[in-house]
C-alpha positions as CSV (number, residue, x, y, z in Angstrom):
1,M,4.3,23.5,7.0
2,G,2.0,23.0,4.0
3,R,2.9,20.6,1.3
4,T,6.3,19.7,2.6
5,E,5.3,18.8,6.2
6,G,6.8,15.5,7.3
7,R,9.4,15.5,4.5
8,A,13.2,15.6,4.7
9,T,15.4,18.2,3.0
10,A,17.7,16.9,0.2
11,V,20.6,19.1,-1.1
12,D,21.3,18.8,-4.8
13,G,19.2,15.7,-4.9
14,V,21.2,14.0,-2.1
15,L,19.6,13.2,1.2
16,D,22.1,13.1,4.1
17,V,21.2,11.1,7.2
18,P,24.0,12.4,9.6
19,V,26.1,10.0,11.7
20,I,26.1,11.3,15.3
21,D,28.3,9.8,18.0
22,I,26.9,10.0,21.5
23,T,29.7,8.1,23.2
24,D,30.8,11.0,25.4
25,W,27.4,12.5,26.1
26,H,27.6,11.8,29.9
27,T,31.3,12.5,30.3
28,G,32.0,15.2,27.7
29,T,32.6,18.9,28.4
30,D,29.7,21.4,28.3
31,G,31.0,22.5,24.9
32,H,31.0,19.0,23.6
33,R,27.5,18.3,24.8
34,A,26.3,21.6,23.4
35,A,27.8,20.7,20.0
36,L,26.2,17.3,20.0
37,A,22.8,18.8,20.9
38,T,23.1,21.3,18.1
39,A,23.9,18.4,15.6
40,V,20.8,16.5,16.8
41,D,18.6,19.7,16.5
42,R,19.9,20.2,12.9
43,A,19.1,16.5,12.0
44,A,15.7,16.8,13.6
45,R,14.8,19.9,11.7
46,T,16.0,18.8,8.3
47,V,15.8,15.0,8.1
48,G,14.0,13.6,11.1
49,F,16.4,10.6,11.0
50,L,20.0,10.1,12.2
51,Q,22.6,7.4,12.3
52,L,23.6,6.7,15.9
53,R,27.1,5.7,16.8
54,G,28.4,5.1,20.3
55,H,25.0,3.7,21.4
56,G,26.6,1.3,23.8
57,I,24.7,-1.9,22.8
58,P,27.2,-4.7,22.6
59,E,27.7,-6.5,19.3
60,A,27.1,-9.8,21.1
61,T,23.6,-8.6,22.2
62,A,22.7,-7.7,18.7
63,H,23.9,-11.1,17.3
64,A,21.9,-13.0,19.9
65,F,18.8,-10.8,19.1
66,A,19.2,-11.4,15.3
67,D,19.5,-15.2,16.0
68,A,16.3,-15.0,18.0
69,L,14.4,-13.3,15.2
70,D,15.7,-15.9,12.7
71,A,14.6,-18.8,15.0
72,F,11.1,-17.3,15.4
73,F,10.4,-16.4,11.8
74,A,11.6,-19.8,10.6
75,L,8.7,-21.5,12.4
76,P,5.9,-22.8,10.2
77,L,3.3,-20.2,9.4
78,E,0.5,-22.1,11.2
79,D,2.6,-22.3,14.3
80,K,3.2,-18.5,14.2
81,K,-0.5,-17.9,13.6
82,Q,-1.2,-19.5,17.0
83,L,0.5,-16.5,18.5
84,R,-1.9,-13.9,17.0
85,P,-3.6,-11.6,19.6
86,P,-7.3,-12.2,20.3
87,S,-8.1,-8.8,18.8
88,P,-6.3,-6.6,16.3
89,D,-6.7,-3.8,18.9
90,I,-4.1,-5.6,21.1
91,N,-0.7,-4.5,19.8
92,R,1.1,-7.8,20.8
93,G,2.0,-11.1,19.2
94,Y,2.2,-12.2,15.6
95,T,1.0,-10.4,12.4
96,P,1.0,-12.5,9.3
97,P,2.0,-11.1,5.9
98,R,-0.6,-9.1,4.0
99,T,-2.8,-8.3,7.0
100,E,-1.8,-4.7,7.6
101,K,-2.0,-1.4,5.6
102,L,0.1,1.1,7.4
103,S,-1.1,4.0,5.2
104,L,-4.5,3.7,6.8
105,S,-2.9,5.2,10.0
106,L,-2.6,8.4,7.9
107,G,-6.2,8.2,6.8
108,V,-5.2,7.1,3.2
109,P,-6.7,4.0,1.7
110,T,-4.6,1.7,-0.4
111,A,-5.4,-1.3,-2.5
112,A,-2.6,-3.7,-1.6
113,E,-1.7,-5.1,1.9
114,D,1.8,-4.7,3.2
115,L,4.1,-7.8,2.6
116,F,5.9,-7.9,6.0
117,E,5.2,-10.2,8.9
118,A,5.9,-9.1,12.4
119,F,6.0,-10.0,16.1
120,N,5.4,-7.4,18.8
121,V,6.2,-7.2,22.5
122,G,5.9,-4.2,24.8
123,S,5.3,-2.6,28.1
124,E,3.0,-4.5,30.5
125,A,0.8,-3.1,33.2
126,S,2.3,-5.7,35.6
127,A,5.7,-3.9,35.3
128,Y,4.2,-0.8,37.0
129,P,2.3,-2.1,40.1
130,G,0.1,0.4,41.9
131,L,-0.4,2.7,38.9
132,G,-3.7,1.1,37.7
133,L,-2.6,1.2,34.1
134,P,-5.2,0.1,31.5
135,E,-4.6,-3.5,30.4
136,A,-6.0,-2.6,27.0
137,L,-3.0,-0.3,26.4
138,Y,-0.4,-2.3,28.4
139,P,-1.4,-5.8,27.6
140,A,0.5,-9.0,28.6
141,N,3.0,-10.2,26.1
142,I,2.6,-13.4,24.1
143,W,5.8,-15.5,24.0
144,P,6.6,-18.3,21.6
145,S,8.2,-21.5,22.9
146,V,11.4,-20.9,21.0
147,P,14.5,-21.6,23.2
148,G,16.3,-18.4,24.2
149,F,13.9,-16.1,22.3
150,R,12.4,-14.4,25.3
151,Q,15.8,-13.8,27.0
152,A,17.3,-12.3,23.9
153,V,14.3,-10.1,23.1
154,E,14.0,-8.8,26.7
155,E,17.7,-8.0,26.7
156,W,17.3,-6.1,23.5
157,C,14.3,-4.2,24.9
158,A,16.2,-3.2,28.0
159,R,19.2,-1.9,25.9
160,A,17.1,-0.1,23.3
161,G,14.7,1.3,25.9
162,G,17.7,2.7,27.9
163,L,19.0,4.2,24.7
164,A,15.7,5.8,23.9
165,R,15.5,7.4,27.4
166,Q,19.1,8.7,26.9
167,L,18.0,10.2,23.6
168,T,15.1,12.1,25.2
169,G,17.6,13.7,27.6
170,I,19.7,14.8,24.6
171,F,16.5,16.0,22.8
172,A,15.6,18.1,25.9
173,Q,19.0,20.0,25.8
174,A,18.7,20.4,22.0
175,L,15.3,22.1,22.6
176,G,16.6,24.4,25.4
177,L,15.0,22.4,28.2
178,E,16.3,20.7,31.3
179,E,17.7,17.3,30.6
180,G,15.1,15.5,32.7
181,Y,12.2,17.5,31.1
182,F,10.6,14.4,29.4
183,V,10.9,12.0,32.4
184,P,7.4,12.8,33.9
185,F,6.0,12.1,30.4
186,T,7.8,8.8,29.9
187,D,8.2,7.1,33.3
188,H,5.6,4.4,32.4
189,S,6.0,4.7,28.7
190,L,4.0,2.7,26.2
191,D,7.0,1.1,24.6
192,V,6.7,-1.5,21.8
193,L,9.3,-3.6,20.0
194,R,8.2,-4.6,16.6
195,M,10.3,-7.3,14.9
196,N,9.7,-7.3,11.2
197,H,10.5,-9.9,8.5
198,Y,10.3,-9.5,4.8
199,P,10.3,-13.2,3.7
200,L,11.2,-14.5,0.3
201,P,8.1,-15.1,-1.9
202,E,7.2,-18.7,-2.4
203,R,6.1,-18.3,-6.0
204,E,5.7,-14.7,-7.2
205,T,8.7,-13.0,-8.8
206,V,6.9,-9.9,-10.1
207,L,5.2,-7.7,-7.6
208,D,2.3,-5.4,-8.1
209,R,3.5,-1.8,-8.7
210,D,1.5,-0.7,-5.6
211,Q,2.7,-3.5,-3.4
212,M,4.7,-2.3,-0.4
213,G,6.9,-4.2,1.9
214,M,5.6,-1.7,4.4
215,G,3.4,1.2,3.3
216,A,4.3,4.9,3.6
217,H,3.8,6.1,7.1
218,T,5.2,8.2,9.9
219,D,6.0,6.7,13.3
220,Y,3.4,7.4,15.9
221,G,5.3,8.2,19.1
222,I,8.3,10.1,20.4
223,V,11.4,8.3,19.1
224,T,12.1,5.0,17.3
225,V,15.4,3.1,17.6
226,L,15.8,0.9,14.5
227,W,18.0,-2.2,14.0
228,A,18.0,-3.4,10.4
229,D,19.9,-5.5,7.9
230,R,22.0,-3.6,5.4
231,V,19.6,-4.6,2.7
232,P,17.9,-1.9,0.5
233,G,14.2,-1.2,1.1
234,L,13.9,1.7,3.6
235,Q,13.2,5.0,1.9
236,I,12.6,8.6,3.1
237,L,10.5,11.1,1.4
238,D,11.9,14.6,0.6
239,T,10.4,18.0,0.0
240,R,10.3,17.5,-3.8
241,G,8.4,14.2,-3.5
242,D,11.4,12.0,-4.2
243,W,12.1,8.9,-2.2
244,H,15.7,8.2,-1.0
245,D,17.2,4.9,0.0
246,V,18.7,4.7,3.6
247,L,21.0,1.9,4.8
248,P,22.3,1.7,8.4
249,E,26.1,2.4,8.5
250,P,28.2,-0.4,10.0
251,G,28.0,-0.2,13.8
252,C,25.2,2.3,13.8
253,L,21.5,2.2,14.7
254,L,19.0,4.3,12.8
255,V,16.9,6.7,14.9
256,N,13.9,8.6,13.7
257,L,11.4,11.0,15.4
258,G,7.7,10.3,15.7
259,D,4.5,12.3,15.4
260,L,4.2,13.1,19.1
261,L,7.6,14.8,19.1
262,A,6.6,16.7,16.0
263,R,3.5,17.9,17.8
264,W,5.4,18.8,20.9
265,T,7.8,20.9,18.9
266,N,5.0,22.5,16.8
267,G,6.5,21.1,13.6
268,R,10.0,22.4,14.3
269,W,11.2,18.8,14.3
270,L,10.2,16.3,11.6
271,S,8.2,13.1,11.9
272,T,9.3,12.0,8.4
273,M,7.4,10.0,5.9
274,H,9.1,6.7,5.1
275,R,8.3,3.4,3.6
276,V,9.9,0.0,2.8
277,L,9.9,-1.3,-0.7
278,P,10.1,-5.1,-1.2
279,P,13.8,-5.6,-0.7
280,T,15.7,-6.7,-3.8
281,D,19.3,-7.3,-4.8
282,D,21.3,-5.6,-7.6
283,A,19.6,-7.9,-10.2
284,G,16.1,-7.0,-9.0
285,R,15.5,-10.4,-7.2
286,V,13.5,-10.2,-4.0
287,V,15.6,-10.9,-1.0
288,R,15.0,-11.4,2.7
289,R,15.2,-8.5,5.1
290,R,14.9,-8.2,8.9
291,S,14.4,-5.1,11.1
292,A,13.3,-4.3,14.6
293,A,11.8,-1.0,15.6
294,Y,11.8,0.0,19.3
295,F,9.0,2.6,19.7
296,H,9.4,4.8,22.8
297,D,6.0,6.4,22.9
298,G,5.4,8.0,26.3
299,N,2.9,7.5,29.1
300,W,-0.7,6.7,28.0
301,D,-2.1,9.6,30.1
302,A,0.6,12.2,29.2
303,E,-0.9,15.3,27.6
304,I,1.0,16.4,24.5
305,S,0.8,20.1,23.9
306,C,3.3,22.5,22.4
307,L,6.6,22.9,24.3
308,P,7.8,26.2,25.7
309,G,9.4,28.3,23.0
310,C,8.1,26.4,20.0
311,V,5.2,28.7,19.2
312,P,6.2,32.0,17.6
313,A,4.9,35.1,19.2
314,G,1.4,36.1,18.0
315,T,0.6,32.7,16.5
316,E,-1.4,29.6,17.7
317,P,0.0,26.1,18.0
318,L,-0.4,24.0,14.8
319,Y,-1.9,21.0,16.7
320,P,-4.5,20.8,19.5
321,P,-3.5,19.0,22.7
322,T,-3.9,15.3,22.8
323,T,-2.9,12.4,25.0
324,V,-0.5,9.6,24.1
325,G,-3.2,7.0,24.6
326,R,-5.7,8.7,22.3
327,H,-3.2,9.4,19.6
328,L,-1.8,5.8,19.5
329,S,-5.3,4.3,19.6
330,E,-6.4,6.3,16.5
331,K,-3.2,5.3,14.6
332,L,-3.3,1.6,15.5
333,A,-7.0,1.4,14.6
334,G,-5.9,2.2,11.1
335,S,-2.8,0.0,10.6
336,R,-3.8,-3.1,12.6
337,A,-7.6,-3.0,12.6
338,G,-8.0,-1.7,9.1
339,R,-10.1,1.3,10.0
340,L,-9.4,4.5,8.2
341,N,-8.0,7.1,10.6
342,E,-10.5,9.9,10.1
343,N,-8.6,12.1,12.6
344,A,-5.6,12.5,10.3
345,P,-6.5,15.0,7.6
346,R,-3.1,16.7,7.6
347,E,-1.3,13.3,7.3
348,A,-3.7,12.2,4.6
349,A,-3.1,15.4,2.6
350,R,0.6,15.1,2.7
351,L,0.6,11.4,1.7
352,R,-1.8,12.0,-1.2
353,S,0.5,14.8,-2.5
354,A,3.4,12.4,-2.2
355,H,1.5,9.8,-4.4
356,D,0.6,12.6,-6.9
357,D,4.3,13.5,-7.2
């Protein structure tokens, strides 16, 4: 993997994030399903991102969800701060601007904090009675008293979560596995929805050259389903060290793969480095941007070791086995708690090389 690990492949300087339509996944012929799985495998090997059409989430659901985000983030800052979790180790509630550095999750220090504000909800232990799940990893959600917010967010979580589970079935076929292969690893998955807002600055018009809307990082888990405004900001790193803008196509959701799927596939599939620049318009003025990332991360106690067929004969796996809970805790300790992730030397090396380029 070396220097280009976690980077997408551009052709003649152009990075293509393919549009893949999954409308007929359940009803299509075997040939159609095989062709779709092949397209997903190609995107996973070369880009680590795809544009998803035919995802089945109604437009009305998306509009209601966007309205809920607007209503929450329009609250006064002091009101939002009352919804912060009691500890940064608890991945729930409100995160004010300039309080996270996502590059720390890769073991790379940076001078400036990220500009975004966020609100997180996720899987609760109470949703899985009898399993004795650790409250520290499946904490209770924190809900604002914004009319309609919880209903709209829970509906989006249900839709995005169902889509993520459908995708793992497609991934299994693309990897030559039974469609239900990933179910035992994800039947009490540590899923989190992170709603992000890049607000307009109150005074500053010129940003520090190192200031990030959201710092360079890879996603931590299995797969991310991303809803976002069609506003520039999201960028993907390629093998030459160049950053490429990515905008969601109308009617599509962006999907990208996470670190755990890269580990599972022994690096065959990419968990691609990406970042968000402070969003600006054509004149360079800072503009508002919203996004919402649904992270489907797997069961806390699931062991992640190389999948059958992903280690070439006569070689050893690139990554040692780990558990979902251990991996996520190390990553979150960096981004949310501000502690350098000392267990990410490979990620640190590839991000430093990206900065050097």
